[in-house]
C-alpha positions in Angstrom: -51.2 -4.1 -54.1 -48.1 -3.3 -56.2 -45.3 -0.8 -55.7 -45.5 2.0 -58.2 -45.2 5.7 -58.9 -44.0 7.0 -62.3 -40.5 8.1 -61.2 -40.1 5.0 -59.1 -41.1 2.8 -62.0 -38.7 4.5 -64.3 -35.8 4.3 -61.8 -36.5 0.6 -61.1 -36.7 -0.2 -64.8 -33.4 1.5 -65.5 -31.7 -0.3 -62.5 -33.1 -3.7 -63.4 -31.9 -3.3 -67.0 -28.4 -2.6 -65.9 -28.3 1.2 -65.5 -26.4 2.8 -62.6 -29.2 4.8 -61.0 -29.4 7.4 -58.3 -33.0 8.0 -57.3 -34.2 11.4 -55.9 -37.7 11.3 -54.4 -39.7 11.7 -51.2 -41.7 9.1 -49.3 -43.9 9.2 -46.3 -42.9 7.7 -43.0 -45.4 4.9 -43.3 -45.6 1.2 -44.3 -45.8 2.1 -48.0 -42.7 4.2 -47.8 -40.9 1.4 -45.9 -41.9 -1.2 -48.6 -41.0 1.1 -51.4 -37.5 1.8 -50.0 -36.9 -1.9 -49.4 -37.8 -2.6 -53.0 -35.5 0.2 -54.4 -32.6 -1.2 -52.3 -33.1 -4.7 -53.8 -32.6 -3.3 -57.3 -29.1 -2.0 -56.4 -29.9 1.6 -57.1 -28.4 4.4 -55.0 -31.0 5.3 -52.4 -29.0 7.9 -50.5 -31.2 10.7 -51.9 -34.6 9.3 -51.0 -36.1 11.6 -48.3 -38.9 10.8 -45.8 -41.6 13.4 -45.1 -42.7 13.7 -41.5 -46.3 14.7 -42.3 -47.3 13.7 -45.8 -48.1 10.0 -46.6 -46.5 8.1 -49.4 -48.2 8.6 -52.7 -50.7 6.0 -53.7 -52.8 5.4 -56.9 -56.0 3.4 -57.6 -55.7 1.7 -61.0 -58.5 0.0 -62.9 -57.7 -2.3 -65.7 -60.2 -3.4 -68.4 -60.4 -6.7 -70.3 -58.0 -5.3 -73.0 -55.3 -4.6 -70.3 -55.8 -0.9 -70.6 -55.7 1.2 -67.4 -57.2 4.3 -65.8 -55.3 5.8 -62.8 -56.4 8.1 -60.0 -53.4 9.4 -58.0 -53.2 10.8 -54.4 -49.6 12.3 -54.6 -48.9 12.7 -50.9 -45.2 13.2 -50.3 -44.4 13.4 -54.0 -45.8 16.9 -54.0 -43.6 18.0 -51.1 -40.4 17.4 -53.1 -39.0 20.9 -53.3 -36.0 22.6 -55.0 -34.3 22.8 -51.7 -34.5 19.0 -51.5 -32.7 18.7 -54.8 -29.8 20.8 -53.4 -29.3 18.0 -50.9 -28.7 15.7 -53.8 -26.0 17.8 -55.5 -23.6 14.8 -55.8 -26.2 12.8 -57.7 -26.5 15.6 -60.3 -22.7 15.9 -60.6 -22.1 12.1 -61.0 -24.9 11.4 -63.5 -24.9 11.9 -67.3 -28.7 11.6 -67.8 -31.4 13.2 -65.7 -34.8 11.5 -66.2 -37.9 13.2 -64.8 -41.7 13.0 -65.0 -44.6 15.1 -63.7 -45.7 13.5 -60.5 -43.7 16.1 -58.6 -44.2 19.9 -58.5 -43.6 21.7 -61.7 -41.4 24.2 -59.9 -39.1 21.3 -58.8 -39.0 20.1 -62.4 -38.0 23.6 -63.6 -35.3 23.9 -60.9 -33.9 20.4 -61.7 -33.7 21.3 -65.4 -31.9 24.5 -64.7 -29.4 22.7 -62.4 -28.8 20.0 -64.9 -28.4 22.4 -67.8 -25.7 24.3 -65.9 -23.9 21.0 -65.3 -24.3 20.1 -69.0 -26.3 17.0 -68.3 -28.8 15.5 -70.7 -32.3 16.1 -69.5 -35.1 13.7 -70.4 -38.7 14.7 -69.5 -41.6 12.2 -69.7 -44.5 14.7 -69.4 -46.9 12.4 -67.5 -49.4 13.1 -66.2 -49.7 16.0 -68.7 -50.0 19.5 -67.2 -49.1 23.0 -68.2 -45.3 23.7 -68.4 -43.5 27.0 -68.7 -42.4 27.6 -72.3 -38.8 28.3 -71.3 -38.5 24.7 -70.0 -38.7 23.1 -73.5 -35.4 24.6 -74.7 -33.6 22.9 -71.8 -34.7 19.4 -72.8 -32.4 17.0 -74.6 -35.4 14.6 -75.0 -39.1 14.9 -74.6 -41.1 11.6 -74.4 -44.9 12.1 -74.4 -47.4 9.5 -75.4 -49.9 10.4 -78.1 -52.4 11.9 -75.7 -49.8 14.0 -73.9 -48.3 15.1 -77.2 -51.7 16.2 -78.2 -52.1 18.2 -75.0 -48.9 20.2 -75.7 -49.4 20.7 -79.4 -53.1 20.7 -80.1 -52.6 17.9 -82.7 -54.8 14.8 -82.6 -52.3 12.0 -83.1 -53.4 8.8 -84.8 -50.6 7.9 -87.2 -47.0 8.8 -88.3 -48.2 11.9 -90.2 -50.0 13.4 -87.3 -47.1 12.4 -85.0 -44.8 14.2 -87.3 -46.9 17.4 -87.1 -47.0 17.3 -83.3 -43.3 16.7 -83.1 -42.6 19.6 -85.4 -44.4 21.9 -82.9 -42.3 20.5 -80.0 -39.0 21.0 -82.0 -40.1 24.6 -82.6 -40.5 25.0 -78.9 -36.8 24.2 -78.5 -36.8 20.5 -77.6 -33.7 18.8 -79.2 -35.2 15.3 -79.6 -38.8 14.1 -79.5 -40.2 10.6 -79.0 -43.9 10.1 -79.2 -45.0 6.7 -77.9 -48.2 5.4 -79.5 -48.8 2.1 -77.7 -49.2 -0.8 -80.1 -48.5 1.5 -83.1 -44.9 1.9 -81.9 -42.8 5.0 -81.2 -42.1 8.0 -83.5 -38.8 9.8 -83.1 -37.4 12.9 -84.7 -34.8 15.6 -84.3 -33.3 18.2 -86.6 -31.7 15.5 -88.9 -33.3 12.1 -88.3 -36.8 10.5 -88.3 -37.8 7.0 -87.2 -40.9 5.0 -86.6 -40.1 2.0 -84.5 -42.7 -0.8 -84.3 -43.7 -2.5 -81.0 -43.5 -6.3 -80.8 -46.9 -8.0 -80.9 -47.8 -9.5 -77.5 -50.9 -10.3 -75.5 -51.4 -7.5 -73.1 -52.3 -8.4 -69.5 -51.8 -5.0 -67.9 -50.4 -1.9 -69.6 -49.6 -0.1 -66.3 -46.0 1.3 -66.3 -45.3 0.4 -69.9 -44.4 4.0 -70.7 -42.2 4.1 -67.5 -40.4 0.9 -68.6 -39.9 2.4 -72.0 -38.3 5.6 -70.6 -36.1 3.8 -68.1 -34.9 1.4 -70.8 -34.4 4.2 -73.3 -32.1 6.1 -71.0 -30.0 3.0 -70.2 -29.7 2.2 -73.9 -28.6 5.8 -74.8 -26.2 5.9 -71.8 -24.6 2.7 -73.2 -24.0 4.4 -76.5 -26.7 2.7 -78.6 -27.9 4.6 -81.7 -31.4 6.1 -81.7 -32.7 3.2 -83.7 -31.1 0.6 -81.5 -32.1 2.4 -78.3 -35.7 2.9 -79.3 -36.1 -0.7 -80.6 -34.7 -2.0 -77.3 -37.0 0.3 -75.2 -40.1 -0.8 -77.2 -39.1 -4.5 -76.6 -38.8 -3.8 -72.8 -42.2 -2.0 -72.8 -43.8 -4.9 -74.7 -42.4 -7.4 -72.2 -43.8 -5.3 -69.3 -47.4 -5.5 -70.5 -47.4 -9.3 -70.4 -47.2 -9.2 -66.6 -49.4 -7.6 -63.9 -48.3 -4.6 -61.9 -45.9 -1.7 -62.3 -42.4 -2.4 -61.0 -43.2 -6.1 -60.8 -43.7 -6.2 -64.5 -40.3 -4.7 -65.3 -37.9 -7.2 -66.9 -34.3 -7.8 -65.7 -31.6 -7.5 -68.3 -31.4 -11.3 -68.6 -35.2 -11.6 -69.0 -35.2 -9.0 -71.8 -32.3 -10.7 -73.5 -34.3 -14.0 -73.6 -37.5 -12.3 -74.7 -38.2 -13.1 -78.3 -41.8 -12.2 -79.2 
C-alpha cells in the first residue's frame, strides 16, 4: 500500500521539490486518513486546511501495473467527493496567500468551479489538471491560466486523436479557442507539448527504464507549478517538470516515487 490521490500527489511533489504549499482536501476519520495526514506533515506543507469527514472514508484506489510499468486505476473517492464550496471558504487565507492554485478532478466539479471563481476574483493563476477527465462547464476554461491534460484527456475535451506534435497542436488550438491562456499536453515518453498565443514548444522526456508510471503526471504538475512560481521560463519549467516525472517512474508508488529537490538535482539520465 502506498499513499496517493491525485491532489495529494501533486501537493507532495510540489512540497518535496521546494514549493511553499498549502493543501486543501478532505480525509476520512480512519487509519488511511491518519497515515495521509502524517505523510503530508513530514513534507513541511501547510496542513491547516485539511478537513476530516465524520462519515465518509478516506479515498482509496486499486492500481494494476503491467510489465511495461503502465497502470490502470479504479478509484473509490470517499471523502474526496464531500469537499464542498463551503469547505473552501474555510480556507480563505490559503487563497489569499497563494500565487498559484493547482487543482485536479478527483473532487466535485462544482467545487472546482467555485475555487476557480474565487481564485479569479483574487487574481491568482489557476492551473487545472483535468484528471480523471469528465465533462466541465464551458465557462470554466476562460478562467484557467494553464490547462494540463495528457493526450487521452486532451482528446476527450477536443475530439482530436493525439499521436504526435501535429495532432497535439490541433487539440491545443481547440482548447485555446475555449479561452484557456496556456496549454500543456503531456504525451508520456513522447514528451510535453506547450502552446499559448505567442509560443510553441515540444519538450522531450529523458529516457529511463519505467518501473511504475503511477503519479508521473501528478509529479509533472507539482514540479511545473514550483518552477513557474520560481520564475523559470516556459521552456525551463517544462524541461524541469519532465525530468521530475521521468525520475518518478523509476520508483514504485505515488508519493513515494516523488523526488526531493536534492535527488532531482543529482538525477542525470
